[in-house]
C-alpha positions as CSV (number, residue, x, y, z in Angstrom):
1,M,-41.3,8.7,7.7
2,F,-37.8,9.1,6.2
3,H,-38.2,10.6,2.8
4,R,-35.8,10.7,-0.2
5,R,-35.7,14.5,-0.2
6,E,-34.9,14.6,3.6
7,F,-32.1,12.0,3.2
8,L,-30.5,13.8,0.3
9,A,-30.6,17.1,2.1
10,R,-28.8,15.6,5.1
11,A,-26.4,13.5,3.0
12,L,-25.2,16.6,1.0
13,K,-25.1,19.0,3.9
14,G,-21.6,20.4,4.1
15,S,-20.6,18.8,0.8
16,S,-17.8,20.5,-1.0
17,L,-19.1,19.2,-4.4
18,L,-20.7,22.0,-6.4
19,A,-23.0,21.9,-9.4
20,A,-21.0,23.4,-12.2
21,A,-23.6,22.7,-14.9
22,S,-27.2,21.8,-15.3
23,V,-26.5,18.5,-17.0
24,V,-23.9,15.9,-16.0
25,P,-20.9,16.3,-18.3
26,E,-20.5,13.3,-20.7
27,F,-16.9,12.6,-19.6
28,V,-18.1,12.3,-16.0
29,V,-20.8,9.8,-16.9
30,N,-18.4,7.8,-19.1
31,T,-15.8,7.7,-16.3
32,A,-18.3,6.6,-13.7
33,R,-19.7,3.9,-16.0
34,A,-16.2,2.7,-16.8
35,A,-15.6,1.5,-13.2
36,E,-15.7,-2.2,-13.0
37,V,-15.7,-3.2,-9.4
38,G,-13.8,-6.4,-8.9
39,K,-11.8,-6.1,-12.1
40,D,-9.7,-3.0,-11.6
41,T,-6.0,-3.3,-10.7
42,V,-5.1,-2.9,-7.0
43,L,-1.9,-1.7,-5.3
44,V,-1.1,-2.7,-1.7
45,L,1.5,-0.5,0.0
46,V,3.5,-1.9,2.9
47,E,5.4,0.7,5.0
48,L,8.4,-0.6,6.9
49,N,8.5,2.1,9.6
50,G,11.8,3.0,11.2
51,G,14.3,2.7,8.4
52,N,14.7,-0.9,7.2
53,D,18.3,-2.2,7.0
54,G,18.4,-2.9,3.3
55,L,21.9,-4.3,3.4
56,N,20.7,-7.2,5.6
57,T,17.5,-7.6,3.6
58,V,19.0,-7.8,0.1
59,I,22.4,-9.2,1.0
60,P,25.6,-8.9,-1.1
61,H,26.9,-12.1,0.4
62,G,29.6,-12.4,-2.3
63,D,31.2,-9.1,-1.3
64,D,34.1,-9.4,1.3
65,T,33.5,-5.8,2.4
66,Y,30.0,-6.7,3.6
67,H,31.4,-9.4,5.9
68,K,34.1,-7.2,7.3
69,A,31.7,-4.3,7.9
70,R,29.3,-6.5,9.8
71,P,31.3,-8.9,12.0
72,T,28.2,-10.0,14.1
73,L,25.3,-9.2,11.7
74,H,26.5,-10.7,8.4
75,F,25.0,-13.7,6.6
76,T,27.0,-16.2,4.6
77,K,26.2,-17.7,1.2
78,S,24.9,-20.9,2.8
79,Q,22.5,-19.0,5.0
80,V,20.7,-16.6,2.6
81,V,17.8,-17.2,0.3
82,R,19.7,-17.3,-3.0
83,V,19.0,-14.8,-5.7
84,N,22.3,-15.3,-7.6
85,D,25.9,-15.9,-6.8
86,Q,26.4,-12.5,-5.4
87,I,23.0,-11.5,-3.9
88,G,20.6,-13.2,-1.5
89,L,17.7,-12.4,0.8
90,H,17.6,-12.5,4.6
91,P,17.1,-16.2,5.7
92,A,13.9,-15.3,7.5
93,M,12.4,-14.3,4.1
94,R,12.2,-17.9,3.0
95,N,8.6,-17.5,1.8
96,F,9.6,-14.9,-0.7
97,D,11.5,-17.7,-2.5
98,R,8.0,-19.0,-3.6
99,L,7.3,-15.8,-5.3
100,Q,10.8,-15.5,-6.7
101,Q,10.7,-19.0,-8.2
102,Q,7.4,-18.0,-9.9
103,G,9.0,-14.9,-11.3
104,Q,6.7,-12.7,-9.3
105,L,9.1,-10.8,-7.1
106,A,11.0,-7.8,-8.3
107,I,13.9,-6.6,-6.1
108,V,14.6,-3.0,-6.7
109,Q,18.2,-2.1,-5.5
110,G,19.8,1.2,-4.6
111,V,16.5,3.2,-4.1
112,G,16.6,6.7,-2.7
113,Y,16.4,10.4,-3.5
114,P,18.8,13.4,-3.8
115,N,20.3,14.9,-0.7
116,P,19.0,12.3,1.7
117,D,17.7,13.2,5.1
118,H,18.4,11.0,8.1
119,S,15.5,12.2,10.2
120,H,12.6,9.6,10.4
121,F,9.9,12.2,10.1
122,E,11.4,14.3,7.3
123,S,12.5,11.4,5.2
124,M,9.1,9.6,5.6
125,D,7.4,12.8,4.6
126,I,9.5,12.9,1.5
127,W,8.5,9.4,0.5
128,Q,4.8,10.0,1.3
129,L,4.6,13.4,-0.4
130,A,6.8,12.2,-3.3
131,D,8.6,15.6,-2.9
132,P,12.2,15.8,-1.7
133,R,11.7,19.6,-1.2
134,R,8.7,18.9,1.1
135,K,6.7,21.8,-0.4
136,R,3.6,19.7,-1.2
137,K,0.9,19.4,1.5
138,D,-0.9,16.4,0.0
139,G,0.2,12.8,-0.3
140,W,1.0,11.1,-3.6
141,I,-1.9,8.6,-3.3
142,G,-4.2,11.4,-2.1
143,R,-3.4,13.3,-5.3
144,S,-4.3,10.2,-7.3
145,V,-7.8,9.7,-5.8
146,T,-9.5,11.8,-8.5
147,S,-8.3,9.3,-11.1
148,L,-8.8,6.2,-9.0
149,Q,-12.3,7.1,-7.8
150,K,-14.3,6.4,-11.0
151,G,-17.5,6.0,-9.2
152,G,-18.8,6.4,-5.6
153,G,-16.9,4.6,-2.9
154,V,-13.5,4.4,-1.3
155,A,-10.5,4.7,-3.7
156,A,-7.8,4.3,-1.0
157,M,-7.9,2.7,2.4
158,H,-5.5,2.7,5.4
159,I,-5.8,-0.3,7.7
160,G,-4.2,0.3,11.1
161,S,-4.7,2.0,14.4
162,R,-2.7,5.2,13.7
163,R,-3.8,8.4,12.1
164,L,-4.1,8.6,8.3
165,P,-0.6,8.3,6.6
166,V,0.6,11.4,4.9
167,A,0.6,9.6,1.5
168,L,-3.2,9.4,1.7
169,T,-3.9,13.0,2.7
170,G,-5.7,15.2,0.3
171,G,-7.9,12.5,-1.0
172,G,-11.1,13.8,0.6
173,G,-14.0,11.4,0.8
174,G,-12.2,8.9,-1.4
175,V,-10.0,7.8,1.5
176,V,-10.8,6.1,4.7
177,S,-8.8,4.8,7.7
178,I,-10.0,1.7,9.5
179,S,-8.9,-0.8,12.1
180,S,-10.0,-4.4,11.9
181,R,-10.4,-4.3,15.7
182,Q,-12.3,-1.0,15.8
183,P,-14.1,-1.0,12.5
184,F,-15.5,2.0,10.7
185,R,-19.2,2.5,11.3
186,L,-21.8,4.2,9.2
187,D,-23.9,6.7,11.2
188,L,-27.5,6.6,10.1
189,G,-28.7,9.1,12.6
190,T,-30.9,6.7,14.6
191,N,-30.7,3.8,17.0
192,D,-34.0,2.3,16.1
193,P,-33.4,-1.1,14.3
194,A,-36.5,-0.8,12.1
195,E,-35.6,2.8,11.1
196,K,-32.0,1.8,10.4
197,K,-33.2,-1.1,8.1
198,A,-35.5,1.3,6.3
199,R,-32.7,3.9,5.7
200,K,-30.3,1.2,4.5
201,K,-32.9,0.0,2.0
202,L,-33.5,3.6,0.8
203,M,-29.7,4.2,0.3
204,T,-29.4,0.9,-1.6
205,D,-32.4,1.7,-3.9
206,L,-31.0,5.2,-4.6
207,A,-27.6,3.9,-5.4
208,Q,-28.9,1.4,-7.9
209,T,-30.8,4.0,-9.9
210,P,-29.2,4.2,-13.4
211,T,-27.8,7.4,-14.8
212,A,-30.3,8.8,-17.2
213,P,-29.5,10.8,-20.3
214,G,-29.4,14.5,-19.5
215,E,-29.4,13.8,-15.7
216,D,-29.1,16.9,-13.6
217,L,-25.6,17.3,-12.2
218,L,-26.8,17.7,-8.6
219,S,-28.8,14.5,-8.9
220,F,-25.7,12.8,-10.2
221,V,-23.6,14.1,-7.4
222,Q,-26.3,13.1,-4.9
223,R,-26.3,9.5,-6.2
224,R,-22.6,9.3,-6.1
225,Q,-22.7,10.5,-2.5
226,V,-25.3,7.8,-1.6
227,E,-23.1,5.1,-3.3
228,T,-20.2,6.2,-1.0
229,Y,-22.5,5.9,2.0
230,T,-23.6,2.4,1.0
231,T,-20.0,1.4,0.4
232,F,-19.2,2.4,4.0
233,D,-22.2,0.3,5.1
234,R,-20.8,-2.7,3.3
235,L,-17.4,-2.1,4.9
236,E,-19.0,-2.2,8.4
237,E,-20.7,-5.5,7.6
238,L,-17.5,-7.1,6.2
239,L,-15.5,-6.0,9.3
240,R,-18.1,-7.3,11.6
241,N,-17.8,-10.7,9.9
242,Q,-14.0,-10.5,10.0
243,R,-14.0,-10.2,13.8
244,G,-15.3,-13.7,14.2
245,Q,-12.6,-15.2,11.9
246,R,-9.1,-16.4,12.9
247,N,-6.5,-17.7,10.6
248,T,-3.7,-20.1,11.4
249,F,-0.5,-18.8,9.9
250,F,3.0,-19.6,11.1
251,S,6.3,-17.9,10.4
252,T,8.9,-19.4,8.1
253,D,10.6,-21.2,11.0
254,Q,7.2,-22.8,12.0
255,R,7.5,-21.6,15.6
256,R,5.8,-18.2,15.6
257,F,2.0,-17.9,15.4
258,Y,0.7,-14.6,14.0
259,D,-2.1,-13.1,16.1
260,D,-4.9,-10.6,15.1
261,K,-2.6,-7.6,15.6
262,S,0.0,-8.8,13.1
263,L,0.8,-7.6,9.6
264,V,-0.2,-11.0,8.4
265,E,-3.7,-10.7,9.7
266,R,-4.1,-7.1,8.4
267,M,-3.0,-8.3,5.0
268,Q,-5.5,-11.1,5.2
269,L,-8.2,-8.4,5.7
270,V,-6.9,-6.7,2.6
271,A,-7.3,-9.9,0.7
272,R,-10.9,-10.3,1.9
273,L,-11.8,-6.7,1.0
274,I,-10.3,-7.3,-2.5
275,T,-12.1,-10.6,-3.1
276,S,-15.4,-9.1,-1.8
277,G,-15.5,-6.8,-4.8
278,F,-15.3,-3.8,-2.5
279,G,-13.7,-1.6,-5.2
280,T,-10.8,0.0,-3.3
281,R,-7.8,0.6,-5.6
282,V,-5.0,1.3,-3.0
283,F,-4.6,-0.3,0.4
284,Y,-2.0,1.0,2.9
285,V,-0.6,-1.0,5.8
286,M,2.3,-0.5,8.1
287,I,4.7,-2.5,10.3
288,D,6.8,-0.8,13.1
289,G,10.1,-1.6,14.6
290,F,12.8,-1.1,11.9
291,D,14.8,1.4,13.9
292,T,17.4,-1.2,14.8
293,H,20.2,0.8,16.6
294,S,21.1,-2.1,18.9
295,M,20.8,-5.9,19.1
296,Q,19.5,-5.9,15.6
297,A,19.8,-9.6,14.7
298,E,16.7,-11.1,16.3
299,S,14.3,-8.2,15.9
300,H,15.2,-7.7,12.2
301,K,14.8,-11.4,11.6
302,N,11.3,-11.3,13.0
303,L,10.3,-8.2,11.1
304,V,11.5,-9.1,7.6
305,G,10.2,-12.6,8.1
306,E,6.7,-11.2,8.9
307,V,6.8,-8.9,5.9
308,A,7.6,-11.8,3.6
309,D,5.0,-14.1,5.2
310,A,2.3,-11.4,5.1
311,I,2.7,-10.7,1.4
312,T,3.1,-14.3,0.4
313,F,0.1,-15.4,2.4
314,M,-2.0,-12.6,1.0
315,F,-1.3,-13.7,-2.5
316,Q,-2.1,-17.3,-1.6
317,T,-5.5,-16.2,-0.3
318,L,-6.1,-14.1,-3.4
319,Q,-5.1,-17.0,-5.7
320,Q,-8.0,-19.1,-4.4
321,S,-10.5,-16.7,-6.0
322,G,-8.3,-15.7,-9.0
323,H,-8.0,-12.1,-7.7
324,D,-4.2,-12.4,-7.3
325,K,-3.6,-11.4,-11.0
326,R,-5.0,-7.9,-10.5
327,V,-3.0,-7.1,-7.3
328,V,0.6,-5.7,-6.9
329,A,2.2,-5.2,-3.5
330,M,5.1,-2.8,-2.9
331,T,7.2,-2.3,0.2
332,F,9.1,0.9,1.2
333,S,10.9,2.4,4.1
334,E,12.0,6.0,4.8
335,F,15.8,5.1,4.5
336,G,18.3,2.3,4.9
337,R,21.1,1.8,7.4
338,R,24.8,2.5,7.4
339,V,27.2,-0.1,5.9
340,Y,29.2,-0.6,9.1
341,E,27.5,-2.0,12.2
342,N,27.8,0.0,15.4
343,G,29.2,-1.0,18.8
344,S,25.8,-2.0,20.0
345,K,25.4,-4.8,17.4
346,G,23.0,-2.6,15.5
347,T,23.0,-0.2,12.6
348,D,22.5,3.6,12.3
349,H,20.5,5.7,9.9
350,G,21.7,5.6,6.3
351,S,20.2,6.5,2.9
352,G,20.1,4.2,-0.1
353,S,18.1,1.0,0.4
354,C,15.9,-1.6,-1.4
355,L,12.3,-2.3,-1.9
356,F,10.1,-5.2,-3.2
357,V,7.3,-5.2,-5.8
358,A,5.4,-8.5,-5.9
359,G,2.5,-10.1,-7.7
360,P,1.7,-12.2,-10.8
361,A,1.8,-9.1,-13.0
362,V,5.3,-8.2,-11.9
363,K,8.5,-8.9,-13.9
364,G,10.6,-10.7,-11.3
365,G,14.3,-10.4,-10.7
366,L,16.8,-7.8,-9.7
367,V,16.1,-4.2,-10.9
368,G,19.1,-1.9,-10.9
369,K,22.5,-2.7,-9.5
370,H,23.4,-3.1,-5.8
371,P,25.1,0.0,-4.4
372,S,28.9,-0.2,-4.0
373,L,30.0,-0.8,-0.4
374,T,33.3,1.1,-0.9
375,D,32.2,4.1,-2.9
376,L,30.1,5.7,-0.1
377,D,28.5,9.1,0.5
378,S,29.8,10.0,4.0
379,G,29.5,6.4,5.1
380,D,26.1,5.8,3.4
381,L,25.2,3.8,0.3
382,R,24.7,5.9,-2.8
383,Y,21.3,5.6,-4.4
384,H,21.0,4.8,-8.2
385,T,17.2,4.8,-8.6
386,D,14.9,7.7,-7.6
387,F,12.0,6.2,-5.7
388,R,9.7,8.3,-7.8
389,C,10.6,6.2,-10.8
390,V,8.9,3.3,-9.0
391,Y,5.9,5.4,-8.2
392,A,5.7,6.6,-11.8
393,T,5.8,3.0,-13.1
394,L,3.0,1.9,-10.8
395,L,0.9,4.9,-11.4
396,D,1.1,4.8,-15.2
397,R,1.4,1.1,-16.0
398,W,-0.6,-0.4,-13.1
399,L,-3.1,2.1,-11.7
400,G,-3.8,4.0,-14.9
401,C,-3.1,7.4,-13.4
402,D,-1.0,10.2,-15.0
403,S,2.2,10.2,-13.1
404,K,3.3,13.5,-14.5
405,V,0.3,15.2,-12.8
406,V,0.7,13.3,-9.6
407,L,4.5,13.6,-9.2
408,D,4.8,17.1,-10.7
409,G,7.3,15.9,-13.3
410,T,8.5,13.1,-15.6
411,F,10.3,10.1,-14.1
412,Q,11.7,7.1,-16.0
413,H,9.7,3.9,-15.9
414,L,11.3,0.8,-14.6
415,D,10.9,-2.7,-16.1
416,L,8.5,-3.9,-13.4
417,I,5.2,-4.7,-14.9
418,K,4.2,-7.3,-17.5
419,A,1.4,-6.7,-19.9
420,K,-1.8,-6.8,-17.7
421,V,-2.9,-10.4,-17.0
């Protein structure tokens, strides 16, 4: 017989949570009760790993210097997805025009940080730690988990086969890393089907017990722990159902089918987790391949096309259930590329670049000015917008976190978010 006392003893074994008082503090109870699963705002982070060529993503087609600097890689006014008379998007990002026409795509130009580093590892650490000095040891999302995790469950989730990204480190039990092909599993300590069923029912019953006035803090913590365990159990079931589903999505040129390893499929999993009322506030996905030192044209076309398709298709799926209004997606990469293409028809590591913020709650359009192609910093584009300004805007105005605490300072908000819809 598996008793409540035995389960709680095992569940809390090794827990770092300590009872600091005999009764649950009122602010803790109020915060826990404030969580409305399925209604909270959600941020989806898309990492473009390798250093995306921002100059061939947000293209200054009206600048003669651009065409001279890139004799084989440039795009003309007639080829780009038009933003205005001077700026356009890569032709493969045709699906982003849907979001742009709806005023749901913000294009943030000239993003970077002081004294840029051209190393993939160091620069990516800087973005993920939100610390150009690299003195922090925990990621900016990991530092936000306490504010995001209002009740039990998973506040932030990484979907991919690699190890947990640095941005999510430091979040403790509020962060999980999963793969849609190798799903997270809840260990119930038994292989007997009947016993598993009984233990699952016990966890569900415990998690649904309401918080009573004057509840003992240890009991409160225990219940929150159980809620987290049942959340993992729901995740396992959802992923198991996901494995039997296949979607038919094609690239913008209608010739490329996206398989179950693609960014498109992983973003569809994100959409299903959101619509299921799972309660996660931040999702993190990544796409590799942006280190385009040689023969850039075809590979970059496929990569930026997949990014635009994945984000657009995710919002299309979310729109069917009305959940799109509470979701914002943001892309980022560790750095941009140099202005002048190299002798291998590619581009080398640079600094200032661009990023996208998308969703119905976003104020669409260009944010900031495009960096000058003639006033360079040792051959690199100069940045005008500190990336931490983007983080601060999304933390304060979208996720409801205190950016000054998370970012160890005050950063100017950008005009990215409408009043919540």
